[in-house]
A tleap script that builds the chain and sets N, CA, C and O, in Angstrom:
source leaprc.protein.ff14SB
mol = sequence {
  NMET LYS TRP ILE LEU LEU LEU THR ILE THR
  ILE GLY LEU THR ALA CYS VAL GLN SER PRO
  THR GLN THR THR THR THR VAL ASP ASN ARG
  PRO ARG VAL ALA PHE ASP GLU LYS LEU PRO
  GLY GLU PRO THR ASP TYR THR VAL PHE VAL
  ASP GLY ILE SER TYR GLY LEU MET SER GLN
  TYR LEU VAL ASP GLU ALA THR LEU ARG LEU
  VAL GLU GLY THR HIE LEU ILE GLU VAL GLU
  GLY ALA SER GLY VAL ILE PHE SER THR THR
  VAL PHE LEU GLY ALA SER SER THR ARG VAL
  ILE LYS VAL VAL SER TYR CGLU
}
set mol.1.N position { -31.698 -24.677 50.391 }
set mol.1.CA position { -31.700 -23.564 49.965 }
set mol.1.C position { -30.652 -22.692 49.765 }
set mol.1.O position { -30.577 -22.050 48.717 }
set mol.2.N position { -29.651 -22.571 50.839 }
set mol.2.CA position { -28.889 -22.074 50.659 }
set mol.2.C position { -27.887 -22.505 49.564 }
set mol.2.O position { -27.493 -21.561 48.878 }
set mol.3.N position { -27.266 -24.010 49.170 }
set mol.3.CA position { -26.984 -24.382 48.196 }
set mol.3.C position { -27.339 -23.627 46.813 }
set mol.3.O position { -26.584 -22.985 46.083 }
set mol.4.N position { -28.333 -23.822 46.714 }
set mol.4.CA position { -29.092 -23.699 45.358 }
set mol.4.C position { -28.619 -21.985 44.992 }
set mol.4.O position { -28.024 -21.530 44.015 }
set mol.5.N position { -29.194 -21.271 46.289 }
set mol.5.CA position { -28.321 -19.879 46.128 }
set mol.5.C position { -27.273 -19.626 45.678 }
set mol.5.O position { -27.103 -18.887 44.708 }
set mol.6.N position { -26.010 -20.447 46.585 }
set mol.6.CA position { -24.258 -19.999 46.262 }
set mol.6.C position { -24.483 -20.403 44.920 }
set mol.6.O position { -24.086 -19.623 44.055 }
set mol.7.N position { -25.050 -21.487 44.549 }
set mol.7.CA position { -24.767 -22.276 43.084 }
set mol.7.C position { -25.261 -21.355 42.013 }
set mol.7.O position { -24.557 -21.283 41.005 }
set mol.8.N position { -26.416 -20.601 42.066 }
set mol.8.CA position { -26.850 -19.730 41.461 }
set mol.8.C position { -26.126 -18.680 41.149 }
set mol.8.O position { -26.070 -18.199 40.017 }
set mol.9.N position { -25.487 -18.232 42.209 }
set mol.9.CA position { -24.594 -16.884 42.273 }
set mol.9.C position { -23.344 -17.181 41.554 }
set mol.9.O position { -22.783 -16.420 40.765 }
set mol.10.N position { -22.980 -18.307 41.885 }
set mol.10.CA position { -21.607 -18.827 41.215 }
set mol.10.C position { -21.338 -18.824 39.489 }
set mol.10.O position { -20.447 -18.433 38.734 }
set mol.11.N position { -22.902 -19.623 39.339 }
set mol.11.CA position { -22.848 -19.632 37.844 }
set mol.11.C position { -23.226 -18.218 37.110 }
set mol.11.O position { -22.908 -17.936 35.955 }
set mol.12.N position { -24.054 -17.290 38.110 }
set mol.12.CA position { -24.040 -15.818 37.161 }
set mol.12.C position { -22.892 -15.611 37.289 }
set mol.12.O position { -22.335 -15.664 36.193 }
set mol.13.N position { -22.012 -15.323 38.350 }
set mol.13.CA position { -20.760 -14.455 38.130 }
set mol.13.C position { -19.781 -15.108 37.226 }
set mol.13.O position { -18.876 -14.400 36.785 }
set mol.14.N position { -19.841 -16.508 36.850 }
set mol.14.CA position { -18.715 -17.202 36.161 }
set mol.14.C position { -19.187 -16.919 34.566 }
set mol.14.O position { -18.412 -16.943 33.610 }
set mol.15.N position { -20.424 -16.685 34.506 }
set mol.15.CA position { -21.025 -16.411 32.934 }
set mol.15.C position { -20.887 -14.987 32.297 }
set mol.15.O position { -20.991 -14.682 31.109 }
set mol.16.N position { -20.607 -14.132 33.459 }
set mol.16.CA position { -19.972 -12.845 32.935 }
set mol.16.C position { -18.678 -12.543 32.872 }
set mol.16.O position { -18.319 -11.417 32.526 }
set mol.17.N position { -17.820 -13.502 33.195 }
set mol.17.CA position { -16.508 -13.347 33.032 }
set mol.17.C position { -16.034 -13.316 31.603 }
set mol.17.O position { -16.677 -14.148 30.963 }
set mol.18.N position { -15.237 -12.738 30.924 }
set mol.18.CA position { -14.883 -12.604 29.572 }
set mol.18.C position { -13.111 -12.822 29.660 }
set mol.18.O position { -12.249 -12.215 30.296 }
set mol.19.N position { -13.046 -14.109 28.599 }
set mol.19.CA position { -11.795 -14.390 28.602 }
set mol.19.C position { -11.003 -13.560 27.990 }
set mol.19.O position { -11.490 -12.849 27.111 }
set mol.20.N position { -9.529 -13.454 28.328 }
set mol.20.CA position { -8.542 -12.613 28.045 }
set mol.20.C position { -8.328 -12.862 26.319 }
set mol.20.O position { -8.222 -13.947 25.746 }
set mol.21.N position { -8.309 -11.734 25.826 }
set mol.21.CA position { -8.130 -11.669 24.339 }
set mol.21.C position { -6.684 -10.976 24.019 }
set mol.21.O position { -6.066 -10.296 24.838 }
set mol.22.N position { -6.193 -11.301 22.518 }
set mol.22.CA position { -4.923 -10.649 22.496 }
set mol.22.C position { -5.135 -10.274 20.674 }
set mol.22.O position { -5.622 -11.074 19.875 }
set mol.23.N position { -4.759 -9.225 20.413 }
set mol.23.CA position { -4.823 -8.534 18.899 }
set mol.23.C position { -3.462 -8.272 18.471 }
set mol.23.O position { -2.812 -7.342 18.950 }
set mol.24.N position { -3.049 -8.989 17.665 }
set mol.24.CA position { -1.808 -8.707 16.755 }
set mol.24.C position { -2.168 -8.027 15.464 }
set mol.24.O position { -3.185 -8.343 14.845 }
set mol.25.N position { -1.246 -6.992 15.010 }
set mol.25.CA position { -1.630 -6.130 13.975 }
set mol.25.C position { 0.027 -6.210 13.239 }
set mol.25.O position { 1.011 -6.309 13.971 }
set mol.26.N position { 0.139 -6.159 11.890 }
set mol.26.CA position { 1.169 -6.160 11.154 }
set mol.26.C position { 1.073 -4.666 10.863 }
set mol.26.O position { -0.053 -4.170 10.884 }
set mol.27.N position { 2.444 -3.658 10.513 }
set mol.27.CA position { 2.282 -2.634 9.991 }
set mol.27.C position { 3.261 -2.694 8.759 }
set mol.27.O position { 4.447 -3.024 8.781 }
set mol.28.N position { 2.600 -2.351 7.818 }
set mol.28.CA position { 3.585 -2.514 6.426 }
set mol.28.C position { 3.714 -1.146 6.289 }
set mol.28.O position { 2.865 -0.383 5.827 }
set mol.29.N position { 5.094 -0.796 6.819 }
set mol.29.CA position { 5.696 0.496 6.336 }
set mol.29.C position { 6.749 0.655 5.180 }
set mol.29.O position { 7.711 1.422 5.227 }
set mol.30.N position { 6.472 -0.070 4.274 }
set mol.30.CA position { 7.329 0.061 3.046 }
set mol.30.C position { 6.937 1.694 2.224 }
set mol.30.O position { 5.783 1.999 1.923 }
set mol.31.N position { 7.843 2.367 2.029 }
set mol.31.CA position { 7.749 3.348 1.031 }
set mol.31.C position { 6.746 3.104 -0.343 }
set mol.31.O position { 6.868 2.077 -1.011 }
set mol.32.N position { 6.060 3.827 -0.579 }
set mol.32.CA position { 5.084 3.997 -1.738 }
set mol.32.C position { 5.326 4.912 -2.497 }
set mol.32.O position { 5.926 5.900 -2.075 }
set mol.33.N position { 4.858 4.803 -4.015 }
set mol.33.CA position { 4.865 5.656 -5.103 }
set mol.33.C position { 3.608 5.845 -5.450 }
set mol.33.O position { 2.769 5.020 -5.087 }
set mol.34.N position { 3.287 6.817 -6.118 }
set mol.34.CA position { 1.867 7.339 -6.860 }
set mol.34.C position { 2.388 8.121 -8.075 }
set mol.34.O position { 3.503 8.599 -7.865 }
set mol.35.N position { 1.928 8.353 -9.171 }
set mol.35.CA position { 2.105 8.842 -10.442 }
set mol.35.C position { 0.779 10.073 -10.327 }
set mol.35.O position { -0.344 10.045 -9.821 }
set mol.36.N position { 1.485 11.003 -10.993 }
set mol.36.CA position { 0.372 12.117 -11.235 }
set mol.36.C position { 0.888 12.431 -12.731 }
set mol.36.O position { 1.919 13.083 -12.895 }
set mol.37.N position { 0.019 11.870 -13.978 }
set mol.37.CA position { 0.733 12.298 -15.387 }
set mol.37.C position { 0.002 13.411 -15.833 }
set mol.37.O position { -1.012 13.896 -15.333 }
set mol.38.N position { 0.547 13.717 -16.701 }
set mol.38.CA position { 0.571 14.597 -17.641 }
set mol.38.C position { 1.090 14.143 -19.125 }
set mol.38.O position { 1.979 14.721 -19.750 }
set mol.39.N position { 0.333 12.948 -19.583 }
set mol.39.CA position { 0.760 12.486 -20.531 }
set mol.39.C position { -0.351 12.688 -22.005 }
set mol.39.O position { -1.271 13.416 -21.632 }
set mol.40.N position { -0.451 12.488 -22.755 }
set mol.40.CA position { -1.269 12.361 -24.300 }
set mol.40.C position { -2.121 11.076 -24.156 }
set mol.40.O position { -1.293 10.165 -24.161 }
set mol.41.N position { -2.908 10.738 -24.076 }
set mol.41.CA position { -3.590 9.137 -24.171 }
set mol.41.C position { -3.865 9.011 -22.735 }
set mol.41.O position { -3.442 9.801 -21.891 }
set mol.42.N position { -4.606 7.964 -22.491 }
set mol.42.CA position { -5.010 7.568 -21.199 }
set mol.42.C position { -3.804 6.835 -20.420 }
set mol.42.O position { -2.782 6.463 -20.997 }
set mol.43.N position { -4.038 6.676 -19.073 }
set mol.43.CA position { -2.913 6.102 -18.519 }
set mol.43.C position { -2.741 4.403 -18.691 }
set mol.43.O position { -1.787 3.685 -18.390 }
set mol.44.N position { -4.011 4.079 -19.275 }
set mol.44.CA position { -3.649 2.694 -19.699 }
set mol.44.C position { -2.851 2.426 -20.619 }
set mol.44.O position { -2.419 1.276 -20.705 }
set mol.45.N position { -2.464 3.400 -21.518 }
set mol.45.CA position { -1.390 3.385 -22.718 }
set mol.45.C position { 0.393 3.127 -22.165 }
set mol.45.O position { 1.396 2.897 -22.841 }
set mol.46.N position { 0.222 3.277 -20.753 }
set mol.46.CA position { 1.650 3.264 -20.234 }
set mol.46.C position { 2.122 2.163 -19.059 }
set mol.46.O position { 1.233 1.811 -18.282 }
set mol.47.N position { 3.479 1.590 -18.876 }
set mol.47.CA position { 3.854 0.546 -18.473 }
set mol.47.C position { 4.688 1.273 -17.347 }
set mol.47.O position { 5.414 2.207 -17.688 }
set mol.48.N position { 4.612 0.836 -15.822 }
set mol.48.CA position { 5.474 1.074 -15.127 }
set mol.48.C position { 6.674 0.230 -14.878 }
set mol.48.O position { 6.459 -0.867 -14.363 }
set mol.49.N position { 7.985 0.577 -15.176 }
set mol.49.CA position { 9.073 -0.514 -14.394 }
set mol.49.C position { 10.051 0.522 -13.668 }
set mol.49.O position { 10.577 1.595 -13.963 }
set mol.50.N position { 10.026 -0.436 -12.446 }
set mol.50.CA position { 11.225 0.037 -11.555 }
set mol.50.C position { 12.039 -1.161 -11.316 }
set mol.50.O position { 11.710 -2.318 -11.058 }
set mol.51.N position { 13.516 -0.435 -11.507 }
set mol.51.CA position { 14.666 -1.156 -11.276 }
set mol.51.C position { 14.503 -2.157 -12.887 }
set mol.51.O position { 15.014 -3.258 -12.688 }
set mol.52.N position { 14.036 -2.058 -14.105 }
set mol.52.CA position { 13.978 -2.838 -14.949 }
set mol.52.C position { 12.692 -4.327 -14.770 }
set mol.52.O position { 12.681 -5.357 -15.444 }
set mol.53.N position { 11.760 -3.941 -13.667 }
set mol.53.CA position { 10.957 -4.961 -13.744 }
set mol.53.C position { 9.767 -4.442 -13.944 }
set mol.53.O position { 9.654 -3.425 -13.259 }
set mol.54.N position { 8.717 -4.694 -14.637 }
set mol.54.CA position { 7.534 -4.219 -14.831 }
set mol.54.C position { 6.399 -4.497 -13.584 }
set mol.54.O position { 6.222 -5.591 -13.047 }
set mol.55.N position { 5.871 -3.574 -13.346 }
set mol.55.CA position { 5.201 -3.393 -12.031 }
set mol.55.C position { 3.535 -3.253 -12.865 }
set mol.55.O position { 2.607 -3.201 -12.057 }
set mol.56.N position { 3.141 -3.195 -14.323 }
set mol.56.CA position { 1.751 -3.256 -14.716 }
set mol.56.C position { 1.570 -1.856 -15.106 }
set mol.56.O position { 2.438 -0.984 -15.084 }
set mol.57.N position { 0.321 -1.734 -15.474 }
set mol.57.CA position { -0.345 -0.129 -16.158 }
set mol.57.C position { -0.164 1.073 -14.939 }
set mol.57.O position { -0.546 0.982 -13.773 }
set mol.58.N position { 0.303 1.835 -15.370 }
set mol.58.CA position { 0.366 3.099 -14.606 }
set mol.58.C position { -0.883 3.603 -13.951 }
set mol.58.O position { -0.802 4.020 -12.796 }
set mol.59.N position { -2.357 3.603 -14.758 }
set mol.59.CA position { -3.503 3.609 -14.105 }
set mol.59.C position { -3.551 2.793 -13.014 }
set mol.59.O position { -4.504 3.028 -12.272 }
set mol.60.N position { -2.699 1.753 -12.623 }
set mol.60.CA position { -2.982 1.043 -11.153 }
set mol.60.C position { -2.653 1.959 -10.216 }
set mol.60.O position { -3.156 1.860 -9.097 }
set mol.61.N position { -1.801 2.947 -10.500 }
set mol.61.CA position { -1.163 3.564 -9.374 }
set mol.61.C position { -1.177 5.055 -9.535 }
set mol.61.O position { -0.220 5.758 -9.210 }
set mol.62.N position { -2.232 5.493 -10.020 }
set mol.62.CA position { -2.598 7.233 -9.906 }
set mol.62.C position { -2.774 7.747 -8.473 }
set mol.62.O position { -3.345 7.111 -7.586 }
set mol.63.N position { -2.194 9.037 -8.327 }
set mol.63.CA position { -2.887 9.870 -7.013 }
set mol.63.C position { -4.040 9.586 -6.598 }
set mol.63.O position { -4.888 9.180 -7.393 }
set mol.64.N position { -4.282 9.723 -5.418 }
set mol.64.CA position { -5.401 9.530 -4.970 }
set mol.64.C position { -6.182 8.404 -5.019 }
set mol.64.O position { -7.223 8.454 -4.364 }
set mol.65.N position { -5.887 7.160 -5.777 }
set mol.65.CA position { -6.439 6.102 -6.266 }
set mol.65.C position { -5.807 4.906 -5.473 }
set mol.65.O position { -6.428 4.218 -4.662 }
set mol.66.N position { -4.307 4.730 -5.863 }
set mol.66.CA position { -3.480 3.607 -5.227 }
set mol.66.C position { -2.000 3.950 -5.145 }
set mol.66.O position { -1.489 4.847 -5.814 }
set mol.67.N position { -1.563 3.436 -4.570 }
set mol.67.CA position { 0.124 3.328 -4.592 }
set mol.67.C position { 1.106 2.105 -4.869 }
set mol.67.O position { 0.829 0.935 -4.603 }
set mol.68.N position { 1.875 2.391 -5.242 }
set mol.68.CA position { 2.787 0.963 -5.512 }
set mol.68.C position { 3.825 0.866 -4.317 }
set mol.68.O position { 4.652 1.750 -4.094 }
set mol.69.N position { 3.705 -0.258 -3.596 }
set mol.69.CA position { 4.848 -0.128 -2.682 }
set mol.69.C position { 5.832 -0.776 -2.540 }
set mol.69.O position { 5.748 -2.003 -2.484 }
set mol.70.N position { 7.007 -0.142 -2.445 }
set mol.70.CA position { 8.624 -0.666 -2.785 }
set mol.70.C position { 9.476 -0.800 -1.426 }
set mol.70.O position { 9.077 -0.356 -0.349 }
set mol.71.N position { 10.645 -1.438 -1.605 }
set mol.71.CA position { 11.363 -1.651 -0.650 }
set mol.71.C position { 12.181 -0.398 -0.530 }
set mol.71.O position { 12.154 0.358 -1.501 }
set mol.72.N position { 12.938 -0.045 0.562 }
set mol.72.CA position { 13.646 1.331 0.770 }
set mol.72.C position { 14.844 1.213 -0.002 }
set mol.72.O position { 15.389 0.109 0.011 }
set mol.73.N position { 15.344 2.100 -0.646 }
set mol.73.CA position { 16.503 2.403 -1.126 }
set mol.73.C position { 16.302 3.075 -2.509 }
set mol.73.O position { 15.188 3.468 -2.855 }
set mol.74.N position { 17.416 3.201 -3.302 }
set mol.74.CA position { 17.302 4.183 -4.380 }
set mol.74.C position { 16.814 3.465 -5.694 }
set mol.74.O position { 17.381 2.384 -5.856 }
set mol.75.N position { 16.055 3.742 -6.510 }
set mol.75.CA position { 15.183 2.676 -7.731 }
set mol.75.C position { 15.234 3.764 -8.928 }
set mol.75.O position { 15.200 4.972 -8.698 }
set mol.76.N position { 15.305 3.311 -10.002 }
set mol.76.CA position { 15.155 3.681 -11.259 }
set mol.76.C position { 13.690 3.543 -11.689 }
set mol.76.O position { 13.186 2.421 -11.739 }
set mol.77.N position { 12.986 4.639 -11.999 }
set mol.77.CA position { 11.535 4.359 -11.957 }
set mol.77.C position { 11.419 4.943 -13.606 }
set mol.77.O position { 11.905 6.055 -13.814 }
set mol.78.N position { 10.711 4.119 -14.893 }
set mol.78.CA position { 10.708 4.419 -15.792 }
set mol.78.C position { 9.017 4.236 -16.314 }
set mol.78.O position { 8.273 3.391 -15.815 }
set mol.79.N position { 8.621 5.135 -17.332 }
set mol.79.CA position { 7.353 4.840 -17.876 }
set mol.79.C position { 7.662 4.349 -19.363 }
set mol.79.O position { 8.549 4.843 -20.058 }
set mol.80.N position { 6.773 3.260 -19.780 }
set mol.80.CA position { 7.141 2.979 -21.055 }
set mol.80.C position { 5.794 3.331 -21.677 }
set mol.80.O position { 4.734 3.254 -21.055 }
set mol.81.N position { 5.922 3.782 -23.144 }
set mol.81.CA position { 4.664 3.832 -23.872 }
set mol.81.C position { 4.798 3.274 -25.231 }
set mol.81.O position { 5.927 2.821 -25.425 }
set mol.82.N position { 3.916 3.159 -26.326 }
set mol.82.CA position { 4.172 2.586 -27.514 }
set mol.82.C position { 5.631 2.878 -28.106 }
set mol.82.O position { 6.302 1.945 -28.546 }
set mol.83.N position { 6.060 4.066 -28.107 }
set mol.83.CA position { 7.330 4.463 -28.764 }
set mol.83.C position { 8.665 4.037 -27.730 }
set mol.83.O position { 9.813 4.202 -28.142 }
set mol.84.N position { 8.453 3.595 -26.648 }
set mol.84.CA position { 9.660 2.916 -25.738 }
set mol.84.C position { 9.184 3.843 -24.422 }
set mol.84.O position { 7.994 4.056 -24.190 }
set mol.85.N position { 10.225 4.342 -23.633 }
set mol.85.CA position { 10.677 5.187 -22.796 }
set mol.85.C position { 10.419 6.414 -22.792 }
set mol.85.O position { 11.215 7.129 -23.401 }
set mol.86.N position { 9.299 7.032 -22.149 }
set mol.86.CA position { 8.840 8.320 -22.260 }
set mol.86.C position { 9.118 9.274 -21.147 }
set mol.86.O position { 9.103 10.492 -21.325 }
set mol.87.N position { 9.424 8.599 -19.763 }
set mol.87.CA position { 9.877 9.476 -18.836 }
set mol.87.C position { 10.819 8.328 -17.941 }
set mol.87.O position { 10.609 7.116 -17.969 }
set mol.88.N position { 11.777 8.926 -17.238 }
set mol.88.CA position { 12.578 7.883 -16.492 }
set mol.88.C position { 12.951 8.821 -15.332 }
set mol.88.O position { 12.868 10.025 -15.572 }
set mol.89.N position { 13.352 8.436 -14.099 }
set mol.89.CA position { 13.823 9.227 -12.962 }
set mol.89.C position { 14.331 8.303 -11.932 }
set mol.89.O position { 13.868 7.172 -11.779 }
set mol.90.N position { 15.419 8.866 -11.133 }
set mol.90.CA position { 15.765 7.943 -10.187 }
set mol.90.C position { 15.486 8.484 -8.639 }
set mol.90.O position { 15.995 9.565 -8.343 }
set mol.91.N position { 14.926 7.983 -7.925 }
set mol.91.CA position { 14.527 8.349 -6.655 }
set mol.91.C position { 14.863 7.674 -5.264 }
set mol.91.O position { 14.759 6.449 -5.336 }
set mol.92.N position { 15.171 8.056 -4.243 }
set mol.92.CA position { 15.643 7.351 -3.283 }
set mol.92.C position { 14.177 7.545 -2.345 }
set mol.92.O position { 13.571 8.594 -2.129 }
set mol.93.N position { 13.854 6.184 -1.891 }
set mol.93.CA position { 12.678 6.068 -1.048 }
set mol.93.C position { 13.090 5.650 0.637 }
set mol.93.O position { 13.759 4.629 0.801 }
set mol.94.N position { 12.774 6.264 1.553 }
set mol.94.CA position { 13.143 5.833 2.950 }
set mol.94.C position { 11.543 5.430 3.489 }
set mol.94.O position { 10.520 5.782 2.901 }
set mol.95.N position { 11.595 4.550 4.837 }
set mol.95.CA position { 10.720 3.828 5.085 }
set mol.95.C position { 9.321 4.768 5.618 }
set mol.95.O position { 9.412 5.839 6.218 }
set mol.96.N position { 8.384 4.270 5.342 }
set mol.96.CA position { 6.796 5.100 5.756 }
set mol.96.C position { 6.882 6.228 4.786 }
set mol.96.O position { 6.366 7.204 5.329 }
set mol.97.N position { 7.283 6.512 3.655 }
set mol.97.CA position { 7.208 7.492 2.947 }
set mol.97.C position { 6.375 7.698 1.653 }
set mol.97.O position { 6.308 6.686 0.955 }
set mol.98.N position { 5.787 8.690 1.228 }
set mol.98.CA position { 5.081 8.512 0.257 }
set mol.98.C position { 5.316 9.635 -0.820 }
set mol.98.O position { 5.121 10.839 -0.652 }
set mol.99.N position { 5.810 8.958 -2.054 }
set mol.99.CA position { 6.237 10.006 -3.017 }
set mol.99.C position { 5.282 10.118 -4.451 }
set mol.99.O position { 4.971 9.073 -5.023 }
set mol.100.N position { 4.881 11.319 -4.940 }
set mol.100.CA position { 4.248 11.550 -5.769 }
set mol.100.C position { 5.251 11.991 -7.151 }
set mol.100.O position { 5.855 13.045 -7.350 }
set mol.101.N position { 5.174 10.911 -7.886 }
set mol.101.CA position { 6.341 11.014 -9.371 }
set mol.101.C position { 5.230 11.692 -10.391 }
set mol.101.O position { 4.258 11.102 -10.862 }
set mol.102.N position { 5.597 13.047 -10.619 }
set mol.102.CA position { 4.972 13.719 -11.924 }
set mol.102.C position { 5.610 13.181 -13.095 }
set mol.102.O position { 6.823 13.179 -13.308 }
set mol.103.N position { 4.680 12.712 -13.861 }
set mol.103.CA position { 5.248 12.333 -14.939 }
set mol.103.C position { 4.628 13.044 -16.205 }
set mol.103.O position { 3.439 13.020 -16.522 }
set mol.104.N position { 5.731 13.727 -16.919 }
set mol.104.CA position { 5.625 14.226 -18.211 }
set mol.104.C position { 6.589 13.571 -19.285 }
set mol.104.O position { 7.568 12.881 -19.002 }
set mol.105.N position { 6.194 13.869 -20.462 }
set mol.105.CA position { 6.797 13.494 -21.468 }
set mol.105.C position { 7.874 14.475 -21.981 }
set mol.105.O position { 7.783 15.702 -21.994 }
set mol.106.N position { 9.214 13.500 -22.525 }
set mol.106.CA position { 10.355 14.236 -22.870 }
set mol.106.C position { 9.950 15.045 -24.183 }
set mol.106.O position { 10.555 16.058 -24.536 }
set mol.107.N position { 8.946 14.540 -24.822 }
set mol.107.CA position { 8.913 15.375 -26.204 }
set mol.107.C position { 7.916 16.613 -25.999 }
set mol.107.O position { 7.720 17.406 -26.920 }
savepdb mol mol.pdb
quit
């Protein structure tokens, strides 16, 4: 009888033990850029170029919707429309910063 009681207590205690767990997360602290545009037409009419590389339509990176993640440093950011480059600026981006670029037409 004592063995059955001891076995029941042992099984009960081992069933309540939670094995150790570990959680690993990766933090993406690259700087971000978003666009606040005041241009004629729709944001889908304009393409974003960073350092000469196309990053797609400006409508993907509008303020309060999404951001474009870049590496730290100085970047030439250009917005092209059907008639060519309509906006160009050079910005320095530091770690974990978010820059809102107000895009206005030169015309």
